[in-house]
C-alpha positions in Angstrom: 0.0 0.2 0.0 0.8 3.6 -1.0 0.0 6.6 1.9 1.0 9.0 -0.6 -1.0 8.3 -3.7 -4.6 6.5 -3.9 -5.8 4.6 -6.8 -7.6 7.1 -9.2 -5.6 9.9 -8.6 -4.1 11.5 -11.5 -0.1 11.9 -11.0 2.5 14.1 -12.7 6.3 11.8 -13.7 8.5 14.7 -12.6 11.8 11.6 -13.3 11.1 9.3 -16.4 14.9 8.1 -15.8 16.6 5.2 -15.4 20.4 5.2 -14.2 21.4 4.2 -17.4 18.2 3.7 -19.6 15.0 5.5 -20.3 11.8 4.1 -18.5 10.2 2.3 -21.3 7.6 5.4 -22.7 7.4 7.0 -19.3 7.8 10.8 -20.1 8.5 13.1 -17.9 5.5 16.0 -17.2 2.9 13.8 -18.6 -0.2 12.4 -16.2 -0.9 9.2 -15.9 -3.5 7.3 -13.5 -3.3 5.0 -10.4 -4.4 2.0 -11.0 -2.6 -0.2 -7.8 0.8 -0.5 -6.1 3.0 -3.2 -6.3 2.4 -4.5 -2.4 6.8 -4.5 -1.9 7.5 -1.6 -2.0 4.7 0.9 -2.8 5.6 1.2 -7.0 2.7 3.0 -8.6 1.3 0.8 -11.0 -0.7 2.9 -14.0 -3.6 3.0 -16.6 -1.5 4.2 -19.4 1.4 2.8 -19.0 3.2 -0.9 -17.8 6.5 -0.5 -16.5 8.8 -3.5 -18.3 11.2 -3.6 -16.0 9.0 -4.6 -12.9 7.6 -8.0 -12.1 4.4 -5.8 -10.8 4.6 -3.1 -14.2 4.8 -0.7 -11.3 7.0 2.6 -11.3 8.5 4.5 -8.0 6.3 6.3 -6.3 9.2 9.0 -6.0 9.1 9.9 -9.4 6.0 10.8 -9.6 3.5 14.2 -7.5 -0.1 14.6 -7.8 -1.5 17.3 -9.8 -1.8 20.5 -8.2 -5.5 21.4 -9.4 -5.5 24.6 -7.0 -2.5 25.7 -9.0 -4.5 24.4 -12.0 -7.2 26.4 -12.1 -5.4 29.0 -10.8 -3.7 29.7 -14.2 -7.1 28.7 -15.8 -8.9 31.5 -14.4 -6.0 33.8 -15.3 -5.9 32.8 -18.6 -9.2 33.1 -19.6 -9.2 36.2 -17.9 -6.6 37.7 -20.3 -8.5 36.0 -23.6 -11.4 38.1 -22.3 -9.5 41.4 -22.9 -8.3 40.2 -25.9 -11.2 39.6 -26.7 -12.9 43.0 -25.5 -10.3 44.9 -27.0 -10.8 43.2 -30.5 -14.1 44.6 -30.5 -13.1 48.0 -29.5 -10.7 48.1 -32.7 
């Protein structure tokens, strides 16, 4: 079991590199869905991709972070406000 992440949670990859190899198709800054855990080390089993280096198809949990929804919503609102201002300016031109 993993105390940091939960099944169904969306996570973002922060580290897709092994010591001397890439971790399959795992990509940094991509989002993945947690569907399970490696019972031996708490590694994440992901819906979108499987680890070929793990017998349980799991990736180390420390390679991921949770999605910061508050930050994402703040950025989205700022973007929408800027877009609205641009539309208003276009109408006045």
